[in-house]
C-alpha positions in Angstrom: -25.5 47.1 176.3 -25.4 47.0 173.2 -23.4 48.0 170.8 -24.6 51.9 170.0 -24.1 52.3 166.4 -23.0 55.3 165.2 -22.3 54.9 161.5 -25.5 55.1 160.0 -25.4 57.4 157.2 -25.8 56.3 153.6 -23.4 57.9 151.1 -24.9 57.6 147.6 -22.9 58.0 144.4 -25.3 58.0 140.9 -27.1 60.7 138.5 -28.3 64.3 138.7 -30.4 64.9 135.9 -33.8 67.8 134.7 -36.4 65.3 134.2 -38.6 66.4 131.1 -41.9 64.9 132.1 -45.2 64.8 129.2 -48.0 63.4 130.1 -49.7 62.3 127.2 -53.3 61.0 127.0 -53.6 59.5 123.7 -50.9 58.2 121.5 -47.8 59.8 120.5 -48.4 60.8 116.8 -45.7 61.0 114.2 -45.5 64.2 112.2 -48.0 65.9 114.4 -48.6 67.5 117.7 -50.0 65.5 120.5 -51.4 67.5 123.7 -49.7 66.7 126.6 -49.2 68.1 130.4 -45.2 69.0 130.9 -43.0 69.8 133.7 -40.0 70.0 134.7 -38.4 68.2 137.5 -34.9 67.2 139.3 -34.5 63.5 139.1 -32.1 61.2 138.5 -31.6 57.3 140.3 -28.6 58.8 142.5 -30.4 61.9 143.7 -33.7 60.1 143.5 -32.7 57.8 146.0 -31.1 60.0 147.8 -34.3 62.9 148.3 -36.0 59.8 149.1 -33.9 58.9 151.8 -33.3 61.5 153.3 -37.1 62.4 153.6 -37.6 59.5 155.4 -35.2 60.0 157.9 -31.8 59.0 156.5 -28.8 61.0 157.0 -27.9 61.2 153.3 -24.6 62.5 150.8 -24.4 62.6 147.7 -21.7 62.5 144.9 -22.4 63.7 142.1 -21.2 65.2 138.8 -23.6 68.4 137.6 -23.1 70.6 134.2 -22.4 74.4 134.1 -26.3 74.9 133.1 -28.5 74.0 135.8 -26.4 73.0 139.0 -27.4 75.7 141.5 -30.9 74.8 140.8 -30.2 71.2 141.6 -28.2 71.5 144.5 -30.9 74.2 146.0 -33.7 71.4 145.1 -31.7 68.6 146.9 -30.9 70.7 149.9 -34.5 71.3 150.7 -35.3 67.4 150.6 -32.2 67.3 153.5 -29.6 66.1 150.9 -25.4 66.7 151.7 -24.5 67.0 148.1 -20.7 66.9 147.4 -20.6 67.8 143.7 -18.2 69.0 140.9 -19.7 70.9 138.5 -18.6 70.1 134.5 -17.5 73.7 133.1 -18.0 72.5 129.5 -20.7 70.0 129.8 -24.6 70.2 130.8 -26.2 68.5 133.5 -28.0 65.2 132.3 -31.6 65.3 130.7 -34.6 62.9 130.5 -37.5 63.3 128.6 -40.3 61.4 129.8 -43.2 60.3 128.0 -46.0 58.9 130.3 -48.9 57.3 129.3 -52.3 57.2 130.8 -51.6 54.2 132.5 -48.5 55.7 134.1 -46.2 53.6 132.0 -42.9 55.9 130.4 -40.8 55.7 127.3 -37.8 57.6 128.0 -35.3 59.6 125.7 -31.8 60.3 127.9 -28.6 62.7 127.1 -26.2 61.3 130.0 -24.6 64.7 129.9 -21.8 65.5 132.6 -22.4 62.8 134.4 -21.4 60.3 132.8 -17.6 61.6 133.1 -18.3 61.2 136.6 -14.7 59.8 137.6 -12.4 58.4 140.4 -11.4 62.0 140.7 -14.1 63.1 142.3 -13.5 60.5 144.6 -12.8 61.4 148.1 -11.9 58.5 150.7 -13.3 61.1 153.4 -16.8 60.7 151.7 -17.3 57.8 154.0 -16.7 59.1 157.3 -19.7 58.4 159.3 -21.3 56.2 156.4 -23.3 52.5 157.6 -23.7 52.2 153.6 -22.7 52.6 149.9 -25.0 52.4 147.4 -24.4 52.9 143.6 -26.7 53.6 140.5 -25.8 51.1 137.9 -26.1 53.6 135.5 -22.4 55.0 136.4 -21.1 51.3 135.8 -21.8 52.0 132.2 -18.6 55.1 131.0 -15.0 53.7 131.4 -14.7 57.2 134.2 -17.6 55.9 136.1 -16.5 52.2 136.2 -13.2 53.3 138.0 -14.8 55.2 140.1 -17.0 52.5 141.4 -14.5 49.8 141.9 -12.7 52.7 144.3 -15.2 53.2 145.7 -15.8 50.1 146.6 -13.2 49.2 147.3 -12.5 51.9 150.0 -15.8 50.7 151.4 -15.1 47.3 151.9 -11.7 47.9 153.3 -13.3 50.1 155.4 -16.2 47.6 156.6 -19.1 49.4 155.0 -22.0 47.8 153.7 -22.5 47.9 149.9 -25.3 47.9 147.9 -26.4 48.3 144.2 -29.6 49.0 142.3 -28.3 47.9 138.6 -30.7 50.7 137.1 -31.9 49.6 133.4 -32.1 46.6 131.5 -31.2 47.8 128.1 -27.4 49.2 129.3 -26.9 46.3 131.6 -27.5 43.8 127.9 -24.9 46.6 126.0 -22.5 46.1 128.9 -22.7 43.0 129.5 -24.8 40.9 132.2 -21.7 38.5 133.6 -19.1 41.7 133.3 -21.7 43.4 135.1 -22.3 40.4 138.0 -18.3 40.8 138.4 -17.6 44.1 138.5 -20.6 44.4 141.4 -19.3 41.4 143.0 -18.6 43.4 146.3 -22.0 44.5 147.3 -23.7 42.8 149.5 -27.3 43.5 148.5 -28.6 44.3 145.3 -32.1 45.9 144.1 -33.4 45.0 140.8 -36.7 45.4 139.6 -38.3 42.0 137.9 -37.0 42.7 134.4 -33.4 43.1 135.5 -33.8 40.2 138.3 -34.7 38.3 135.7 -32.0 39.5 133.0 -29.1 38.9 136.0 -30.8 35.7 137.1 -31.6 34.2 134.1 -34.6 33.0 135.4 -37.8 32.9 135.0 -39.7 34.1 138.1 -38.7 36.7 140.6 -39.0 33.9 143.3 -35.9 32.2 141.5 -34.0 35.5 140.1 -33.9 36.8 143.8 -33.0 33.4 145.3 -29.9 33.0 142.9 -28.9 36.8 143.2 -29.3 36.5 146.7 -26.6 33.5 146.5 -24.0 35.6 145.0 -24.1 39.2 146.7 -25.6 37.6 150.3 -29.2 39.7 149.8 -31.5 40.0 147.0 -34.3 42.6 147.2 -36.5 42.5 143.5 -39.3 45.5 143.1 -42.6 44.2 141.8 -44.3 47.3 141.1 -47.7 47.1 142.2 -47.0 43.7 143.1 -45.0 44.9 146.6 -41.6 43.3 146.5 -39.5 40.3 147.8 -36.4 39.5 149.3 -33.6 36.8 149.8 -31.0 36.5 152.1 -28.1 33.5 151.0 -30.5 31.4 148.6 -33.9 31.4 150.5 -36.4 33.8 150.8 -37.0 35.8 153.6 -39.8 38.2 153.4 -42.6 39.5 150.9 -44.5 42.9 150.6 -47.5 43.2 149.3 -48.1 46.2 146.9 -50.2 49.1 148.3 -53.3 50.8 146.4 -52.0 53.9 144.7 -53.4 55.9 141.6 -50.6 55.8 139.1 -50.0 59.5 138.1 -46.0 59.0 137.1 -44.1 55.7 137.6 -41.0 58.1 137.4 -38.7 57.2 140.1 -40.9 55.1 141.9 -37.8 52.5 142.1 -36.0 54.9 143.5 -38.7 55.8 146.0 -38.6 51.7 147.0 -34.7 51.7 147.5 -34.8 54.3 149.6 -37.5 53.3 151.6 -35.5 49.8 152.1 -32.4 51.3 153.1 -33.9 53.9 155.3 -35.2 51.7 157.4 -32.7 48.9 157.0 -30.0 51.7 158.7 -32.8 52.3 161.4 -32.5 48.1 162.3 -35.6 46.8 160.6 -35.4 43.7 159.4 -36.4 42.4 155.8 -40.0 42.5 156.2 -40.2 45.7 157.9 -37.6 47.3 155.5 -39.9 46.2 152.4 -43.1 47.6 153.8 -41.6 50.8 154.0 -39.9 50.2 150.5 -43.5 49.9 149.1 -45.0 52.4 151.1 -42.4 55.1 149.5 -42.9 53.8 146.3 -46.9 54.4 146.4 -46.1 57.6 146.9 -44.3 58.8 144.0 -46.4 56.8 141.7 -49.2 59.3 143.1 -47.5 62.4 141.9 -45.6 64.1 138.8 -41.3 63.0 139.1 -39.4 61.0 141.2 -39.1 63.4 144.1 -40.4 63.5 147.1 -42.8 66.2 147.5 -41.8 69.0 150.3 -44.0 71.4 149.9 -46.3 73.1 147.1 -43.9 74.8 145.8 -42.5 71.7 144.4 -46.1 70.5 142.2 -45.9 74.7 140.7 -41.9 74.1 139.6 -41.8 75.5 136.0 -45.4 74.0 134.6 -45.6 74.2 131.2 -49.6 73.0 129.3 -49.7 72.2 125.9 -53.5 72.4 124.2 
């Protein structure tokens, strides 16, 4: 009889963000009004991944830091998707806010205030969070502030000592450059899986092709999964490409959270025992579902789509 795996939970450390999403059909004009459809959505890379993974059947816990202004809303929204939240409420700082301006192609530009999320720290950590967990997943954003970096170091050390697998989503090329590529590679070395998008993979590997980037990153981490957007994804293990998946046709409404949804699909499948090829396909399905709607979270009912709509002329 094969070994029964009981530790299959997913613990995510990352950000929960209030997303203000503005969809505009014409270019944003300086000094005047631009017509847009504007909606308020719960977001954040870590929280988005948690919500999609829970939607896909994973046992998910999220460690995050919320602000005094919207903590109840965020925890309620996460609970509706099945995420078990472990949050600290900051009494002095608001929850992080991102204003995402989305053009008619679905591409987005973002203005970001990390708020309380930038203050998540080792004091928020409890090793008991790893009980029953098969994988620790960290959003790269927590590496970019000193308190979060100390938390990441502690959590990864405890996970490694407990035999828990570790994965990293590198976050975004701008903060990665500011933080330092070699520094990020060094600090994230305990991870055995990295899930960058194409731009992040090229930056971190110094390569010019996704295949070569995946190979080089897999030599460093063990497994590298490179997200290619509409083109799909590919996976490399220990220096060799082991699987590819084609992107799925989708009407792109808003690309917010697509990479988070992909990571959730991939991780949920891996935790359920799937191989890299099947997991890539699961990630692509989740990403395609995400881009076809506004906001970075899965739909759990019609009320989500009707939440806080603001229409402007």
